[in-house]
N, C-alpha and C positions, 0 to 999 in steps of 0.2 A: 503494500500499500503506499509506504514512504517513497519508494522508488517510482512510483506511479505519479504522485504529486510531484517530485522533483522533475520529472520529464515533462509534465504539463507546464511548470514555471518556466523550465528552459525554452520550451516551444513558444510560449506566450511572450517571453521578453525578446525573442528573435525575430518577431513579426513585423517590426518597425522596418520599412524598406525605403532605402535611400533611393531618390530619382534625380535625374537631370532636369534643367529647365525645360528640354524639349518634351518630356513625359509629363510635366506638371499642369497640363491642361485640365480642365473640369471632366471629371468621370461622368459616364452614363450608368443609368440604372438598368439592369438586365433582370427582369422580373421572371419569377419561376413559381407555379403553384406550390403551395405549402399547406399543410394541415388538411382538415376534411371539411371545412366550411367555406371553401372559395377564396381564401387569402392568397395573396403573392407576396414573395420575399425577394429581395435583392440586397447587394452590399454597395456602399458608395465609397469611393476613395477620397480621403480629405487630408489636408496637411497635418502632420504631427504639431507643428508650431504654426499658428495662423500669422504669426509676426515674420515667419520665414517660409512664404507659400511655395515657394520652388524647391523647398528641401524634403526631408523624409516624410512619407505618408503612412497612414494608417487608414482601416475601414471601419465604417459604421453600418451596422445591420438596419435595414428599412423593411416594414411590413405595412402592406395595404389591404384594405377592403373597399373594393369600388362601390360607389353609390349604386343602391338597389334600383332606384327609379332615375336612369340618365336624363329622362326629360325634364325633371325637376332639380337636377344637380346644381347645387351652389358652387362647390369647389372643394378644395383640400382642407380637412380639418386635422391639425397636428394635435396629438395626444401624448402627454406625459403623465405617468402615474404616480410619480413622486419617489421617494427614498431619501437621499439620492442612493442610486446603485441598484433601482428597480428597472427591469428591462421591459419594454412596451410589447414585444413580440408575443408573449402569452396572452395578453389581454385583447390583442387584435386578432391573431392566428387562432386562438383556441376558445376564446370567450367573448367574442364581440357580441352576440345576442344578449349576453348576461350583463356585460359591461356598458353597452351604449343603449339608449332608447331607439325604437325602430324609425322614429322620424329623422334622427340623425343618420342613421345607416342607410336611409333611403335618400338623403339628399346630399349627402358629403361622400367623397372618397376619405375614409379614416385612415390616416397613416401615422405610424408610430417609428421612432428611431430609438434603437438601444443606444443610449448615451456612450460616448468613448470610453473603453475600457471596461463595458458593462454587457452582459447578456451574450449575445452573438456577434458583438463587435470585436474587432481585434486589432492589437492584442489585448488581453485582459488585465485589469489590475489585479495583482496577486501578492501575497505576503508570505514570509516564511514561518511565521509563528501566530498564534491566536491574537486578535485585536484586543480581547479583554480577559486575559488570563492573569491579571494582577489587581489588588485591591483598587477600586475607583474611589474609595472612601478613606483617604489616609488620615489616622487620628495623631500623627507625630510627625515632626519634621522628617525624621527618618523614613517614614512610610512615604512622605511626599517625595523625597529624594529619589526613593526607589521606582515610584510611579514614574518619575520624569526619565530615569534610567531605562525603565522598561519601554517606554514610548519612544525613546530615541533608538534603542536597538530594533524595535519593531519597524520603525520608518527605514532604518538601514535595510533591514531584510526586504521590505517591500520594494525598495528602489532596486536591490539586487534581482529580485524575481519580476518586477515590472519592466525594468529598462527606463529608457528617456521619456516614455509616455508619462511618467509619474509626476513630472513637473507641469504637464500640460492637460489634466482632467478637472479644470475649474469649470464653472457654469458658464463663463464668457466664451470659453473655447466650445463648449457643448452648444452654445446658442448659434455659433458661427457654423457648426456642422448642420444645424437644421437648415439654415438659410442655403447652404450647399445642396441640400435635399430640395428645398423649395425650387432653386434654380434648375436642378436636374429634371424635376417634374414639369418644368416649364410653365409654372404658375406666377402669376404677377403678385398676387396677394394670398395669404392663407389665413385661415381662423385657427383658433387654439382653445383646448382644455388643458389646463395645468392644474394638478391636484397636489396640495401640500409642497413637497419641494419643488414640484413643476410649476408652482406659482412663480418661484424665484426665477426658475428657467424661462418661462413665458414672458415675464416682465422685463428680463434681461434682453430678451429678443426684440421686444417692443422698444426697449430703448435704443437698441442698436439699428433697428430697421423699421421705425414707426410707419414709413409709407407702405410696408409690405404686410401690415396687419390689416385684416377686414374686420375681424371682432375677436375678442378673447375672453374666455371665462377663467378667473382665477379663484379656485374654491380651496379653502383651507389655508390661508396666506401665510407665508413665511416672510417676515418683515426683515430685510436685510439691514436695517438701520438701528435695530435694537441694541446690538453690541452682546458680548458674551455673558456680561453678568446679567442683564435683563432676560436675555434667553432662558436662564435657569430658573430665575425667581418667578417670573411670570408663567412659565410652564409648569412649574412645580405648584402653584397656587391654582391654575386651572385644573390640573389632574387631580388635586386635592378636593376640589369642588365637585368634580364628576364622580370621584370615588363616594363622596357623600350622598350624590343623587343615587348611585348604585346601592349604598346601604339603605337609603330611605325606601327604594323600591322594595328591597328585600322585607322591610319593617311592614310595608303596606299590603303585600301581594303574596298570598299563600303558595303561588306557584313557584316562588323563590326557594332553592334547596336550603337557604339560611335563614328562612322565615322564623320569626320568633327568638333569633339569637343575636347577641350584640355582634354585629358584623366588623366594626372597627377593631373592637377588642381581640376578636378571633383572629383576625388578619394581622394585627401587630404580633399576637402570640406565635403565629406560624413563622413569620420572619425571625422572631427572637430565637425559635427553637431550631432552626435550620442548621445543619442540614437535616432534612426530613425523610423518612423511610420511604422508598419507592420500589413497589414490585419490580425485579427485572434490573435494577439499576443498583449495585452494591455499594457505590459512593453516596447515594443518596442525592437529594435535591437542595440546592443551595437557595438561600435568601434572593441571590441575584435572579435565578431562574424563576422564582415564585413572583418576584417584584416586577420584572420585566414581562414575564407571562401575563400578569394581571394587567399592567399597564397597557400591553398589546391588545387585549381583548376589550378594555373598557372603550377603546376607540370607535367600537361598532356595537350600537344598541342591540342590534340582532344577536351578539354573542353574549349578553349578559346572564342568559338562563344557563348555558353550558359553564360559564364561569363560575357561577354561584354553585353548581353541583361539583365542579372540580375542587373549589375552596373548601366545600364541607367535607369532602373525601380526603382533602389533603393531610389531616391530622393523622391518618392511619396509613393513606397510600397517596403519596404525591406524585404518581407516575405521569400524571396529565401535564405536568410542568418540567419533565426530565428533558423533553427534547428542545427547550428553549435554547437557542444557539446564540453564540457571541455574534457581535456586529460583524458584517461582512468586510473585507479587505476594502471593496469599492466604496462602501460607506464611509469607513473611516478616512480613507485617503481624500475623498472628495470633500467631505466636510471640513476637513483640516485646511483645504484651500480656500473655502468659501465662509467658514464659520470659526476662525482660528480663535483659541482661547488668549492668545497674547503672552507677553513675557510679565508674568506675575510671580510673585514669591509666596512663600508658605503662609505668611500672615494673611494676605489678602486671599488667598485660596480657601484658607480656613475660615475667614469670614463670609465668604460666600456660600462655603458648604453649611454653614450654621444658618445663614439668611434662607437658604433653600429648605432646611429642615423646619425652620419656623413656618415658612409659607406652605410646607407639605408635611405635617407631623405624621400622618397615616401612611400616605404614599412613600414617604421618605425620599430617598434619592433615585428611586427606580423609575426614570424618566429619561426620554431621548436626549434632552437638552444636557443632563448632567453626563450621560454617557460621551457626548461630543465634548463638553467641557473637560472633563477628566482624561479622555482619550487623546485629546490634541494638546494637553499640557507638555511644553518642552518639546512638541513637534519641531523636528529640525529642517522640514522642507518648507522652503519660503512661500507663503500663501500667495496664489495668483490672483485671487478675488476677495481680498480682506473685505471687513464690514464697512458698509457705507449705503446711503439711500440709493435707489434707482428711480431717478427722475425720468418720467416718460412724458414726451410731448409730441403731438402732430399725429396721433392715432385716432381712429374713431372711438368713441366711448367704450371703455373697457368695463367689464361687470366683475366686481370684486365680492366673493361670496364668503362671508364669516359666520360661523355659528354662536351663539351665547354660550353653550357648554360644550366646548371643544377641548378635551385634554391634551391634545398635541399642540394646537396652534390657537392661542387664546384670541378673543375677539378683538382685543386691543391691536393685535398684529394687522388685522384686516383694516381698521381704522387706519393704522399707520401707513400700509401699502396703498390704500386708496389716496391718501393726502399726498403721495407721491406722483400720482398719475392724473395728469391733467384732463378734466372731463369725465373722469371715472364715476361709476355709480356703485356705491355699497349697498349690497343687499345683505341684510341680517336675517339669519332663520333661527327661530326661538326653539332649537331643539339640541338634542345630545349626540354627541358622535364627532369623528373627524371626517370632514368634508360632507357637504350635503348630498354630493353625488353618490354616495354610497349609504346615505342615512335618511335622506328626506325626499321623498317622491314629490312633493308639492314644489320645493325649491328647485328640483332637478327640472321639473316641467317648465319652471320659469327660465331656467338656464337655456333649455332647449328653445324656447319662444324667443329668446335674444338672439341665439345663434342663428335661427332661421328666418329672422325677420327680413 
């Protein structure tokens, strides 16, 4: 198994191909049928470094489902499902009818691009050691120093495994790739659906190419202006609020497997008692796995019944949480380019950790924002797209969609993103979950109306 991983890493790092100026002309898309639902797949060659377009090249994977009603076709609709590090191909090739309303599939060619280094794009972002195999919650200066050391060793291994691509997987580079796809498609303008991190990608695209945006839905906004401290504190508060709503639901609904029990107290007890017994897993289940597994299911309201059942069973068998995996290499490397922690010392880091715990005393630090904050501490690769606002001017009105009770992207981030986009409309939906697209049919209907107007 180890030799197979090493072979994959070596192959991935070797796929950056240098070209001469004569071969650096824009590539074409050569479509082939893929999947069982009528999708088409292709790859597009793009510059490794957009500042040196005549240099080495990489490929990005592109997937398309053509408009089901060509007579009413509006154009191309780009889709990014978030992450970062999530590929679009699965959503479009394998799950288009479940992911997109029929009216969008009827009137748009829905196109996904696996961002550079991700999914079926090549080369892939890879690392030589787990991205989260060290305490993310240091309680002393010594543990803080060990965390920094671990992150630096991790980054060095990621560079060795990934090759020169590792310096160029920021969101600005990814947005330029999307425009290369637009050009290869022959489209003058495109529409967008960006979810979660995809809102950062779509907003970046709109900033770079405002005249090429027909319409854009930014659902579950990630405000690139909040900075690393606010990222942690505001997400902790929002996740704590949503856990409270989950506990309140259990108190009021007999269908909840934890009905009649003190959900907050039992959850804290599980975290304190970890590692927990899990059938088939001799090492047991860690507090990290329970915490991040819970956080990951709070974001979908439809997952709450299953989450309650698994938490109710976890005291005797926590196997449902045993497969919660560490952050992917792509997620870690891209977030450290876009959401860097910065050069902060132990005193400041400890203060932020304490502030996070005050904002989320039950959810504790088991949130994406802290994983990013701790995981990018001491990261030695220079961020290519550090914190800052994304002012957008010259587009048609863009729709920013933010939920009142979103555990991953607080409503305030939607307000912030909308304030940076001239002429945008902020649509607030009063519900629970991360993105209206996957949680609120009525708001999704309004997104469709906007895109098809």
